[in-house]
N, CA, C, O and the ligand as a Tripos MOL2 file, in Angstrom:
@<TRIPOS>MOLECULE
protein
  281   279    71     0     0
PROTEIN
NO_CHARGES

@<TRIPOS>ATOM
      1 N          12.8080   41.7600  -18.3240 N.3       1 MET1
      2 CA         12.1730   41.2590  -19.5500 C.3       1 MET1
      3 C          13.2300   41.0480  -20.6300 C.2       1 MET1
      4 O          13.7100   42.0350  -21.1890 O.2       1 MET1
      5 N          13.5860   39.9190  -20.9250 N.am      2 GLU2
      6 CA         14.5880   39.6050  -21.9290 C.3       2 GLU2
      7 C          13.8950   39.2130  -23.2210 C.2       2 GLU2
      8 O          12.9460   38.4300  -23.2140 O.2       2 GLU2
      9 N          14.3670   39.7560  -24.3160 N.am      3 PRO3
     10 CA         13.6830   39.5150  -25.5970 C.3       3 PRO3
     11 C          13.8890   38.0980  -26.1120 C.2       3 PRO3
     12 O          12.9990   37.5210  -26.7360 O.2       3 PRO3
     13 N          15.0450   37.5490  -25.8530 N.am      4 HIS4
     14 CA         15.2860   36.2330  -26.4420 C.3       4 HIS4
     15 C          14.6640   35.1250  -25.5930 C.2       4 HIS4
     16 O          14.7940   35.0780  -24.3700 O.2       4 HIS4
     17 N          14.0030   34.2670  -26.2910 N.am      5 THR5
     18 CA         13.3420   33.1640  -25.6000 C.3       5 THR5
     19 C          14.0590   31.8660  -25.9380 C.2       5 THR5
     20 O          13.5830   31.0110  -26.6860 O.2       5 THR5
     21 N          15.2150   31.7850  -25.3440 N.am      6 GLU6
     22 CA         15.9940   30.5820  -25.6220 C.3       6 GLU6
     23 C          15.4960   29.4580  -24.7270 C.2       6 GLU6
     24 O          15.6120   29.4900  -23.5020 O.2       6 GLU6
     25 N          14.9650   28.5140  -25.3710 N.am      7 ALA7
     26 CA         14.3930   27.4200  -24.5900 C.3       7 ALA7
     27 C          15.5000   26.5590  -23.9860 C.2       7 ALA7
     28 O          16.4250   26.1290  -24.6750 O.2       7 ALA7
     29 N          15.3850   26.3320  -22.7410 N.am      8 THR8
     30 CA         16.3680   25.4710  -22.0940 C.3       8 THR8
     31 C          15.9700   24.0160  -22.3310 C.2       8 THR8
     32 O          14.8960   23.5750  -21.9240 O.2       8 THR8
     33 N          16.8500   23.2910  -22.9900 N.am      9 PRO9
     34 CA         16.5120   21.8790  -23.2550 C.3       9 PRO9
     35 C          16.3950   21.0850  -21.9590 C.2       9 PRO9
     36 O          17.3220   21.0060  -21.1530 O.2       9 PRO9
     37 N          15.2550   20.5240  -21.8050 N.am     10 VAL10
     38 CA         15.0310   19.7170  -20.6050 C.3      10 VAL10
     39 C          15.3180   18.2520  -20.9330 C.2      10 VAL10
     40 O          14.6740   17.6540  -21.7940 O.2      10 VAL10
     41 N          16.2760   17.7040  -20.2440 N.am     11 PRO11
     42 CA         16.5870   16.2920  -20.5100 C.3      11 PRO11
     43 C          15.4410   15.3850  -20.0810 C.2      11 PRO11
     44 O          14.7450   15.6610  -19.1040 O.2      11 PRO11
     45 N          15.2620   14.3250  -20.8090 N.am     12 PRO12
     46 CA         14.1930   13.3830  -20.4280 C.3      12 PRO12
     47 C          14.4790   12.7610  -19.0600 C.2      12 PRO12
     48 O          15.6260   12.5100  -18.6900 O.2      12 PRO12
     49 N          13.4160   12.5290  -18.3450 N.am     13 LEU13
     50 CA         13.5800   11.9680  -17.0060 C.3      13 LEU13
     51 C          13.9640   10.4930  -17.1090 C.2      13 LEU13
     52 O          13.1290    9.5900  -17.1780 O.2      13 LEU13
     53 N          15.2740   10.3140  -17.1130 N.am     14 VAL14
     54 CA         15.7580    8.9450  -17.2650 C.3      14 VAL14
     55 C          16.0070    8.3120  -15.9030 C.2      14 VAL14
     56 O          15.8370    7.1100  -15.6980 O.2      14 VAL14
     57 N          16.4170    9.1790  -14.9820 N.am     15 SER15
     58 CA         16.8480    8.6290  -13.6970 C.3      15 SER15
     59 C          15.6880    8.4510  -12.7160 C.2      15 SER15
     60 O          15.8940    8.1440  -11.5410 O.2      15 SER15
     61 N          14.4790    8.6460  -13.2110 N.am     16 VAL16
     62 CA         13.3390    8.4740  -12.3140 C.3      16 VAL16
     63 C          13.0870    6.9870  -12.0970 C.2      16 VAL16
     64 O          12.8670    6.2410  -13.0510 O.2      16 VAL16
     65 N          13.1210    6.5720  -10.8630 N.am     17 PRO17
     66 CA         12.8760    5.1390  -10.6080 C.3      17 PRO17
     67 C          11.4610    4.7490  -10.9690 C.2      17 PRO17
     68 O          10.4830    5.3480  -10.5210 O.2      17 PRO17
     69 N          11.3910    3.7530  -11.7740 N.am     18 ARG18
     70 CA         10.0680    3.3110  -12.2120 C.3      18 ARG18
     71 C           9.5330    2.2430  -11.2820 C.2      18 ARG18
     72 O          10.2710    1.3810  -10.8060 O.2      18 ARG18
     73 N           8.2420    2.3140  -11.0320 N.am     19 GLN19
     74 CA          7.6140    1.3020  -10.1990 C.3      19 GLN19
     75 C           7.1660    0.1600  -11.0970 C.2      19 GLN19
     76 O           6.4460    0.3550  -12.0770 O.2      19 GLN19
     77 N           7.5960   -0.9940  -10.7490 N.am     20 SER20
     78 CA          7.2040   -2.1400  -11.5640 C.3      20 SER20
     79 C           5.7550   -2.5010  -11.2730 C.2      20 SER20
     80 O           5.3940   -2.7950  -10.1340 O.2      20 SER20
     81 N           4.9420   -2.4760  -12.2970 N.am     21 PRO21
     82 CA          3.5190   -2.7540  -12.0950 C.3      21 PRO21
     83 C           3.2240   -4.2370  -11.9050 C.2      21 PRO21
     84 O           2.0900   -4.6370  -11.6410 O.2      21 PRO21
     85 N           4.2540   -5.0230  -12.0450 N.am     22 GLU22
     86 CA          4.0080   -6.4570  -11.9110 C.3      22 GLU22
     87 C           3.7230   -6.8250  -10.4510 C.2      22 GLU22
     88 O           4.1670   -6.1460   -9.5260 O.2      22 GLU22
     89 N           2.9990   -7.8770  -10.2770 N.am     23 GLY23
     90 CA          2.6480   -8.2840   -8.9160 C.3      23 GLY23
     91 C           1.1880   -8.0320   -8.6610 C.2      23 GLY23
     92 O           0.6200   -7.0720   -9.1830 O.2      23 GLY23
     93 N           0.5750   -8.8720   -7.8730 N.am     24 PRO24
     94 CA         -0.8580   -8.7520   -7.6260 C.3      24 PRO24
     95 C          -1.1890   -7.6160   -6.6820 C.2      24 PRO24
     96 O          -2.3300   -7.1550   -6.6420 O.2      24 PRO24
     97 N          -0.1900   -7.1480   -5.9090 N.am     25 GLN25
     98 CA         -0.4860   -6.1130   -4.9300 C.3      25 GLN25
     99 C          -0.3640   -4.7400   -5.5590 C.2      25 GLN25
    100 O           0.5280   -4.5020   -6.3730 O.2      25 GLN25
    101 N          -1.2470   -3.8470   -5.1910 N.am     26 PRO26
    102 CA         -1.1520   -2.4630   -5.6630 C.3      26 PRO26
    103 C           0.0530   -1.7770   -5.0420 C.2      26 PRO26
    104 O           0.4430   -2.1140   -3.9240 O.2      26 PRO26
    105 N           0.6550   -0.8120   -5.7500 N.am     27 PRO27
    106 CA          1.8510   -0.1500   -5.2430 C.3      27 PRO27
    107 C           1.5610    0.6860   -4.0120 C.2      27 PRO27
    108 O           2.4380    0.8800   -3.1700 O.2      27 PRO27
    109 N           0.3490    1.1790   -3.9020 N.am     28 ALA28
    110 CA          0.0150    2.0080   -2.7520 C.3      28 ALA28
    111 C          -1.2910    1.5260   -2.1500 C.2      28 ALA28
    112 O          -2.1120    0.8900   -2.8120 O.2      28 ALA28
    113 N          -1.4570    1.8440   -0.8920 N.am     29 GLY29
    114 CA         -2.6990    1.4650   -0.2560 C.3      29 GLY29
    115 C          -2.5560    0.1880    0.5470 C.2      29 GLY29
    116 O          -1.5350   -0.4980    0.5020 O.2      29 GLY29
    117 N          -3.5930   -0.0990    1.2660 N.am     30 HIS30
    118 CA         -3.5740   -1.2800    2.1290 C.3      30 HIS30
    119 C          -4.7250   -2.2010    1.7620 C.2      30 HIS30
    120 O          -5.8830   -1.7920    1.6830 O.2      30 HIS30
    121 N          -4.3730   -3.4310    1.5440 N.am     31 THR31
    122 CA         -5.4010   -4.4190    1.2780 C.3      31 THR31
    123 C          -5.3640   -5.4460    2.3960 C.2      31 THR31
    124 O          -4.4010   -6.2020    2.5290 O.2      31 THR31
    125 N          -6.3920   -5.4650    3.1770 N.am     32 THR32
    126 CA         -6.4100   -6.3450    4.3290 C.3      32 THR32
    127 C          -7.2230   -7.5940    4.0500 C.2      32 THR32
    128 O          -8.1200   -7.6200    3.2080 O.2      32 THR32
    129 N          -6.8680   -8.6200    4.7920 N.am     33 SER33
    130 CA         -7.6170   -9.8630    4.6890 C.3      33 SER33
    131 C          -7.5130  -10.5750    6.0300 C.2      33 SER33
    132 O          -6.5920  -10.3370    6.8120 O.2      33 SER33
    133 N          -8.4580  -11.4360    6.2730 N.am     34 THR34
    134 CA         -8.4400  -12.1650    7.5250 C.3      34 THR34
    135 C          -8.1190  -13.6320    7.2620 C.2      34 THR34
    136 O          -8.5590  -14.2200    6.2740 O.2      34 THR34
    137 N          -7.3520  -14.1930    8.1630 N.am     35 SER35
    138 CA         -7.0250  -15.6030    8.0190 C.3      35 SER35
    139 C          -7.2440  -16.3000    9.3560 C.2      35 SER35
    140 O          -7.0930  -15.7070   10.4250 O.2      35 SER35
    141 N          -7.5920  -17.5340    9.2640 N.am     36 GLU36
    142 CA         -7.8840  -18.2710   10.4850 C.3      36 GLU36
    143 C          -6.7090  -19.1230   10.9070 C.2      36 GLU36
    144 O          -6.0060  -19.7090   10.0840 O.2      36 GLU36
    145 N          -6.5200  -19.1740   12.1960 N.am     37 ARG37
    146 CA         -5.4440  -20.0050   12.7550 C.3      37 ARG37
    147 C          -6.0380  -20.8000   13.8870 C.2      37 ARG37
    148 O          -6.1860  -20.3200   15.0110 O.2      37 ARG37
    149 N          -6.3690  -22.0010   13.5670 N.am     38 GLY38
    150 CA         -7.0270  -22.8050   14.5830 C.3      38 GLY38
    151 C          -8.3670  -22.2010   14.9290 C.2      38 GLY38
    152 O          -9.2260  -22.0430   14.0610 O.2      38 GLY38
    153 N          -8.5480  -21.8660   16.1760 N.am     39 SER39
    154 CA         -9.8050  -21.2460   16.5700 C.3      39 SER39
    155 C          -9.6790  -19.7380   16.6240 C.2      39 SER39
    156 O         -10.5980  -19.0310   17.0380 O.2      39 SER39
    157 N          -8.5110  -19.2550   16.1940 N.am     40 PHE40
    158 CA         -8.3060  -17.8120   16.2000 C.3      40 PHE40
    159 C          -8.3680  -17.2510   14.7950 C.2      40 PHE40
    160 O          -8.2150  -17.9620   13.8030 O.2      40 PHE40
    161 N          -8.5940  -15.9630   14.7480 N.am     41 CYS41
    162 CA         -8.6390  -15.2810   13.4620 C.3      41 CYS41
    163 C          -7.8170  -14.0080   13.5830 C.2      41 CYS41
    164 O          -7.9220  -13.2720   14.5640 O.2      41 CYS41
    165 N          -7.0080  -13.7650   12.5770 N.am     42 LEU42
    166 CA         -6.2210  -12.5370   12.6220 C.3      42 LEU42
    167 C          -6.2150  -11.8580   11.2720 C.2      42 LEU42
    168 O          -6.3170  -12.4900   10.2210 O.2      42 LEU42
    169 N          -6.0900  -10.5400   11.3430 N.am     43 ALA43
    170 CA         -6.0940   -9.7450   10.1170 C.3      43 ALA43
    171 C          -4.6640   -9.5380    9.6460 C.2      43 ALA43
    172 O          -3.7340   -9.4550   10.4470 O.2      43 ALA43
    173 N          -4.5080   -9.4560    8.3390 N.am     44 ALA44
    174 CA         -3.2000   -9.1990    7.7520 C.3      44 ALA44
    175 C          -3.3590   -8.2000    6.6220 C.2      44 ALA44
    176 O          -4.4110   -8.1110    5.9890 O.2      44 ALA44
    177 N          -2.2870   -7.4480    6.3840 N.am     45 CYS45
    178 CA         -2.3290   -6.4310    5.3420 C.3      45 CYS45
    179 C          -1.1910   -6.6640    4.3560 C.2      45 CYS45
    180 O          -0.1900   -7.3030    4.6780 O.2      45 CYS45
    181 N          -1.3650   -6.1340    3.1550 N.am     46 THR46
    182 CA         -0.3400   -6.3000    2.1260 C.3      46 THR46
    183 C           0.9210   -5.5150    2.4610 C.2      46 THR46
    184 O           1.9770   -5.7690    1.8810 O.2      46 THR46
    185 N           0.8260   -4.5650    3.3860 N.am     47 CYS47
    186 CA          1.9900   -3.7630    3.7530 C.3      47 CYS47
    187 C           2.8430   -4.5030    4.7800 C.2      47 CYS47
    188 O           3.9230   -4.0390    5.1460 O.2      47 CYS47
    189 N           2.3600   -5.6420    5.2360 N.am     48 GLY48
    190 CA          3.1350   -6.4070    6.2000 C.3      48 GLY48
    191 C           2.5680   -6.3470    7.6100 C.2      48 GLY48
    192 O           3.0350   -7.0370    8.5150 O.2      48 GLY48
    193 N           1.5660   -5.5210    7.7760 N.am     49 TRP49
    194 CA          0.9600   -5.3900    9.0960 C.3      49 TRP49
    195 C           0.1510   -6.6370    9.4260 C.2      49 TRP49
    196 O          -0.4370   -7.2830    8.5580 O.2      49 TRP49
    197 N           0.1490   -6.9420   10.7130 N.am     50 ARG50
    198 CA         -0.6320   -8.0940   11.1620 C.3      50 ARG50
    199 C          -1.3260   -7.7540   12.4580 C.2      50 ARG50
    200 O          -0.7250   -7.2180   13.3900 O.2      50 ARG50
    201 N          -2.5610   -8.0670   12.4950 N.am     51 GLY51
    202 CA         -3.3210   -7.8000   13.7050 C.3      51 GLY51
    203 C          -3.1560   -8.9320   14.6940 C.2      51 GLY51
    204 O          -2.6710  -10.0110   14.3550 O.2      51 GLY51
    205 N          -3.5640   -8.6710   15.9060 N.am     52 PRO52
    206 CA         -3.4820   -9.7110   16.9290 C.3      52 PRO52
    207 C          -4.4980  -10.8250   16.6780 C.2      52 PRO52
    208 O          -5.5200  -10.6300   16.0190 O.2      52 PRO52
    209 N          -4.1860  -11.9750   17.2160 N.am     53 ALA53
    210 CA         -5.1090  -13.1010   17.0580 C.3      53 ALA53
    211 C          -6.3750  -12.8340   17.8550 C.2      53 ALA53
    212 O          -6.3400  -12.4980   19.0390 O.2      53 ALA53
    213 N          -7.4800  -12.9960   17.1680 N.am     54 ARG54
    214 CA         -8.7630  -12.7250   17.8050 C.3      54 ARG54
    215 C          -9.5830  -14.0070   17.8850 C.2      54 ARG54
    216 O          -9.3760  -14.9740   17.1510 O.2      54 ARG54
    217 N         -10.4950  -13.9550   18.7910 N.am     55 ARG55
    218 CA        -11.3620  -15.1100   18.9530 C.3      55 ARG55
    219 C         -12.4240  -15.1780   17.8560 C.2      55 ARG55
    220 O         -12.8940  -16.2530   17.4830 O.2      55 ARG55
    221 N         -12.7830  -14.0080   17.3570 N.am     56 SER56
    222 CA        -13.8230  -13.9760   16.3300 C.3      56 SER56
    223 C         -13.3190  -13.2250   15.0970 C.2      56 SER56
    224 O         -12.4850  -12.3240   15.1850 O.2      56 SER56
    225 N         -13.8430  -13.6190   13.9810 N.am     57 ARG57
    226 CA        -13.4340  -12.9740   12.7370 C.3      57 ARG57
    227 C         -13.9100  -11.5230   12.6960 C.2      57 ARG57
    228 O         -13.3150  -10.6670   12.0420 O.2      57 ARG57
    229 N         -14.9790  -11.2830   13.4020 N.am     58 ASP58
    230 CA        -15.5120   -9.9300   13.4400 C.3      58 ASP58
    231 C         -14.5110   -8.9650   14.0600 C.2      58 ASP58
    232 O         -14.3250   -7.8500   13.5720 O.2      58 ASP58
    233 N         -13.8730   -9.3980   15.1300 N.am     59 LEU59
    234 CA        -12.8870   -8.5540   15.7990 C.3      59 LEU59
    235 C         -11.6630   -8.3520   14.9140 C.2      59 LEU59
    236 O         -11.1070   -7.2570   14.8350 O.2      59 LEU59
    237 N         -11.2610   -9.4180   14.2600 N.am     60 ALA60
    238 CA        -10.1010   -9.3140   13.3740 C.3      60 ALA60
    239 C         -10.3900   -8.3530   12.2380 C.2      60 ALA60
    240 O          -9.5210   -7.5930   11.8110 O.2      60 ALA60
    241 N         -11.6090   -8.3960   11.7610 N.am     61 ARG61
    242 CA        -11.9710   -7.4890   10.6710 C.3      61 ARG61
    243 C         -11.9800   -6.0450   11.1620 C.2      61 ARG61
    244 O         -11.6370   -5.1180   10.4290 O.2      61 ARG61
    245 N         -12.3780   -5.8790   12.4120 N.am     62 LYS62
    246 CA        -12.3640   -4.5270   12.9780 C.3      62 LYS62
    247 C         -10.9290   -4.0300   13.1110 C.2      62 LYS62
    248 O         -10.6520   -2.8480   12.9070 O.2      62 LYS62
    249 N         -10.0240   -4.9350   13.4530 N.am     63 ASP63
    250 CA         -8.6150   -4.5540   13.5180 C.3      63 ASP63
    251 C          -8.1430   -4.0740   12.1630 C.2      63 ASP63
    252 O          -7.4440   -3.0660   12.0550 O.2      63 ASP63
    253 N          -8.5280   -4.7990   11.1340 N.am     64 ALA64
    254 CA         -8.1260   -4.4430    9.7800 C.3      64 ALA64
    255 C          -8.7130   -3.1040    9.3760 C.2      64 ALA64
    256 O          -8.0500   -2.2890    8.7340 O.2      64 ALA64
    257 N          -9.9490   -2.8860    9.7540 N.am     65 THR65
    258 CA        -10.5910   -1.6180    9.4140 C.3      65 THR65
    259 C          -9.9040   -0.4590   10.1070 C.2      65 THR65
    260 O          -9.7270    0.6170    9.5370 O.2      65 THR65
    261 N          -9.5200   -0.7070   11.3610 N.am     66 ARG66
    262 CA         -8.8320    0.3510   12.1010 C.3      66 ARG66
    263 C          -7.4580    0.6370   11.4820 C.2      66 ARG66
    264 O          -6.9880    1.7750   11.4700 O.2      66 ARG66
    265 N          -6.8420   -0.4050   10.9800 N.am     67 HIS67
    266 CA         -5.5100   -0.2320   10.3700 C.3      67 HIS67
    267 C          -5.6090    0.5860    9.0860 C.2      67 HIS67
    268 O          -4.8140    1.4990    8.8630 O.2      67 HIS67
    269 N          -6.5770    0.2610    8.2530 N.am     68 THR68
    270 CA         -6.7090    0.9830    6.9820 C.3      68 THR68
    271 C          -7.2220    2.3930    7.2170 C.2      68 THR68
    272 O          -6.9990    3.2850    6.3990 O.2      68 THR68
    273 N          -7.9070    2.5940    8.3320 N.am     69 ALA69
    274 CA         -8.4170    3.9280    8.6090 C.3      69 ALA69
    275 C          -7.2780    4.8590    9.0280 C.2      69 ALA69
    276 O          -7.4160    6.0820    8.9990 O.2      69 ALA69
    277 N          -6.1900    4.2810    9.4050 N.am     70 GLY70
    278 CA         -5.0520    5.1110    9.7320 C.3      70 GLY70
    279 C          -4.7200    5.0400   11.1980 C.2      70 GLY70
    280 O          -3.7750    5.6880   11.6500 O.2      70 GLY70
    281 ZN         -1.3700   -1.8910    5.7470 Zn       71 ZN71
@<TRIPOS>BOND
     1     1     2 1
     2     2     3 1
     3     3     4 2
     4     3     5 am
     5     5     6 1
     6     6     7 1
     7     7     8 2
     8     7     9 am
     9     9    10 1
    10    10    11 1
    11    11    12 2
    12    11    13 am
    13    13    14 1
    14    14    15 1
    15    15    16 2
    16    15    17 am
    17    17    18 1
    18    18    19 1
    19    19    20 2
    20    19    21 am
    21    21    22 1
    22    22    23 1
    23    23    24 2
    24    23    25 am
    25    25    26 1
    26    26    27 1
    27    27    28 2
    28    27    29 am
    29    29    30 1
    30    30    31 1
    31    31    32 2
    32    31    33 am
    33    33    34 1
    34    34    35 1
    35    35    36 2
    36    35    37 am
    37    37    38 1
    38    38    39 1
    39    39    40 2
    40    39    41 am
    41    41    42 1
    42    42    43 1
    43    43    44 2
    44    43    45 am
    45    45    46 1
    46    46    47 1
    47    47    48 2
    48    47    49 am
    49    49    50 1
    50    50    51 1
    51    51    52 2
    52    51    53 am
    53    53    54 1
    54    54    55 1
    55    55    56 2
    56    55    57 am
    57    57    58 1
    58    58    59 1
    59    59    60 2
    60    59    61 am
    61    61    62 1
    62    62    63 1
    63    63    64 2
    64    63    65 am
    65    65    66 1
    66    66    67 1
    67    67    68 2
    68    67    69 am
    69    69    70 1
    70    70    71 1
    71    71    72 2
    72    71    73 am
    73    73    74 1
    74    74    75 1
    75    75    76 2
    76    75    77 am
    77    77    78 1
    78    78    79 1
    79    79    80 2
    80    79    81 am
    81    81    82 1
    82    82    83 1
    83    83    84 2
    84    83    85 am
    85    85    86 1
    86    86    87 1
    87    87    88 2
    88    87    89 am
    89    89    90 1
    90    90    91 1
    91    91    92 2
    92    91    93 am
    93    93    94 1
    94    94    95 1
    95    95    96 2
    96    95    97 am
    97    97    98 1
    98    98    99 1
    99    99   100 2
   100    99   101 am
   101   101   102 1
   102   102   103 1
   103   103   104 2
   104   103   105 am
   105   105   106 1
   106   106   107 1
   107   107   108 2
   108   107   109 am
   109   109   110 1
   110   110   111 1
   111   111   112 2
   112   111   113 am
   113   113   114 1
   114   114   115 1
   115   115   116 2
   116   115   117 am
   117   117   118 1
   118   118   119 1
   119   119   120 2
   120   119   121 am
   121   121   122 1
   122   122   123 1
   123   123   124 2
   124   123   125 am
   125   125   126 1
   126   126   127 1
   127   127   128 2
   128   127   129 am
   129   129   130 1
   130   130   131 1
   131   131   132 2
   132   131   133 am
   133   133   134 1
   134   134   135 1
   135   135   136 2
   136   135   137 am
   137   137   138 1
   138   138   139 1
   139   139   140 2
   140   139   141 am
   141   141   142 1
   142   142   143 1
   143   143   144 2
   144   143   145 am
   145   145   146 1
   146   146   147 1
   147   147   148 2
   148   147   149 am
   149   149   150 1
   150   150   151 1
   151   151   152 2
   152   151   153 am
   153   153   154 1
   154   154   155 1
   155   155   156 2
   156   155   157 am
   157   157   158 1
   158   158   159 1
   159   159   160 2
   160   159   161 am
   161   161   162 1
   162   162   163 1
   163   163   164 2
   164   163   165 am
   165   165   166 1
   166   166   167 1
   167   167   168 2
   168   167   169 am
   169   169   170 1
   170   170   171 1
   171   171   172 2
   172   171   173 am
   173   173   174 1
   174   174   175 1
   175   175   176 2
   176   175   177 am
   177   177   178 1
   178   178   179 1
   179   179   180 2
   180   179   181 am
   181   181   182 1
   182   182   183 1
   183   183   184 2
   184   183   185 am
   185   185   186 1
   186   186   187 1
   187   187   188 2
   188   187   189 am
   189   189   190 1
   190   190   191 1
   191   191   192 2
   192   191   193 am
   193   193   194 1
   194   194   195 1
   195   195   196 2
   196   195   197 am
   197   197   198 1
   198   198   199 1
   199   199   200 2
   200   199   201 am
   201   201   202 1
   202   202   203 1
   203   203   204 2
   204   203   205 am
   205   205   206 1
   206   206   207 1
   207   207   208 2
   208   207   209 am
   209   209   210 1
   210   210   211 1
   211   211   212 2
   212   211   213 am
   213   213   214 1
   214   214   215 1
   215   215   216 2
   216   215   217 am
   217   217   218 1
   218   218   219 1
   219   219   220 2
   220   219   221 am
   221   221   222 1
   222   222   223 1
   223   223   224 2
   224   223   225 am
   225   225   226 1
   226   226   227 1
   227   227   228 2
   228   227   229 am
   229   229   230 1
   230   230   231 1
   231   231   232 2
   232   231   233 am
   233   233   234 1
   234   234   235 1
   235   235   236 2
   236   235   237 am
   237   237   238 1
   238   238   239 1
   239   239   240 2
   240   239   241 am
   241   241   242 1
   242   242   243 1
   243   243   244 2
   244   243   245 am
   245   245   246 1
   246   246   247 1
   247   247   248 2
   248   247   249 am
   249   249   250 1
   250   250   251 1
   251   251   252 2
   252   251   253 am
   253   253   254 1
   254   254   255 1
   255   255   256 2
   256   255   257 am
   257   257   258 1
   258   258   259 1
   259   259   260 2
   260   259   261 am
   261   261   262 1
   262   262   263 1
   263   263   264 2
   264   263   265 am
   265   265   266 1
   266   266   267 1
   267   267   268 2
   268   267   269 am
   269   269   270 1
   270   270   271 1
   271   271   272 2
   272   271   273 am
   273   273   274 1
   274   274   275 1
   275   275   276 2
   276   275   277 am
   277   277   278 1
   278   278   279 1
   279   279   280 2
@<TRIPOS>SUBSTRUCTURE
     1 MET1         2 RESIDUE 1 A MET
     2 GLU2         6 RESIDUE 1 A GLU
     3 PRO3        10 RESIDUE 1 A PRO
     4 HIS4        14 RESIDUE 1 A HIS
     5 THR5        18 RESIDUE 1 A THR
     6 GLU6        22 RESIDUE 1 A GLU
     7 ALA7        26 RESIDUE 1 A ALA
     8 THR8        30 RESIDUE 1 A THR
     9 PRO9        34 RESIDUE 1 A PRO
    10 VAL10       38 RESIDUE 1 A VAL
    11 PRO11       42 RESIDUE 1 A PRO
    12 PRO12       46 RESIDUE 1 A PRO
    13 LEU13       50 RESIDUE 1 A LEU
    14 VAL14       54 RESIDUE 1 A VAL
    15 SER15       58 RESIDUE 1 A SER
    16 VAL16       62 RESIDUE 1 A VAL
    17 PRO17       66 RESIDUE 1 A PRO
    18 ARG18       70 RESIDUE 1 A ARG
    19 GLN19       74 RESIDUE 1 A GLN
    20 SER20       78 RESIDUE 1 A SER
    21 PRO21       82 RESIDUE 1 A PRO
    22 GLU22       86 RESIDUE 1 A GLU
    23 GLY23       90 RESIDUE 1 A GLY
    24 PRO24       94 RESIDUE 1 A PRO
    25 GLN25       98 RESIDUE 1 A GLN
    26 PRO26      102 RESIDUE 1 A PRO
    27 PRO27      106 RESIDUE 1 A PRO
    28 ALA28      110 RESIDUE 1 A ALA
    29 GLY29      114 RESIDUE 1 A GLY
    30 HIS30      118 RESIDUE 1 A HIS
    31 THR31      122 RESIDUE 1 A THR
    32 THR32      126 RESIDUE 1 A THR
    33 SER33      130 RESIDUE 1 A SER
    34 THR34      134 RESIDUE 1 A THR
    35 SER35      138 RESIDUE 1 A SER
    36 GLU36      142 RESIDUE 1 A GLU
    37 ARG37      146 RESIDUE 1 A ARG
    38 GLY38      150 RESIDUE 1 A GLY
    39 SER39      154 RESIDUE 1 A SER
    40 PHE40      158 RESIDUE 1 A PHE
    41 CYS41      162 RESIDUE 1 A CYS
    42 LEU42      166 RESIDUE 1 A LEU
    43 ALA43      170 RESIDUE 1 A ALA
    44 ALA44      174 RESIDUE 1 A ALA
    45 CYS45      178 RESIDUE 1 A CYS
    46 THR46      182 RESIDUE 1 A THR
    47 CYS47      186 RESIDUE 1 A CYS
    48 GLY48      190 RESIDUE 1 A GLY
    49 TRP49      194 RESIDUE 1 A TRP
    50 ARG50      198 RESIDUE 1 A ARG
    51 GLY51      202 RESIDUE 1 A GLY
    52 PRO52      206 RESIDUE 1 A PRO
    53 ALA53      210 RESIDUE 1 A ALA
    54 ARG54      214 RESIDUE 1 A ARG
    55 ARG55      218 RESIDUE 1 A ARG
    56 SER56      222 RESIDUE 1 A SER
    57 ARG57      226 RESIDUE 1 A ARG
    58 ASP58      230 RESIDUE 1 A ASP
    59 LEU59      234 RESIDUE 1 A LEU
    60 ALA60      238 RESIDUE 1 A ALA
    61 ARG61      242 RESIDUE 1 A ARG
    62 LYS62      246 RESIDUE 1 A LYS
    63 ASP63      250 RESIDUE 1 A ASP
    64 ALA64      254 RESIDUE 1 A ALA
    65 THR65      258 RESIDUE 1 A THR
    66 ARG66      262 RESIDUE 1 A ARG
    67 HIS67      266 RESIDUE 1 A HIS
    68 THR68      270 RESIDUE 1 A THR
    69 ALA69      274 RESIDUE 1 A ALA
    70 GLY70      278 RESIDUE 1 A GLY
    71 ZN71       281 GROUP 0 **** ****
């Protein structure tokens, strides 16, 4: 138990890398969307993930759901 309470000066967090909020995509999370290619449909995510080409949009959407589910 020390009597003196000398406060240690905490330097401001200058070196913390800031995330630029600019851009339509959120910094975290996955936003999926489906796009059509000819008669095929495939899911894509903002993280760069791409699902396989599917015959139906329903399947592509399921791929996207499985991707966001983890
Ligand atoms: Zn993703």
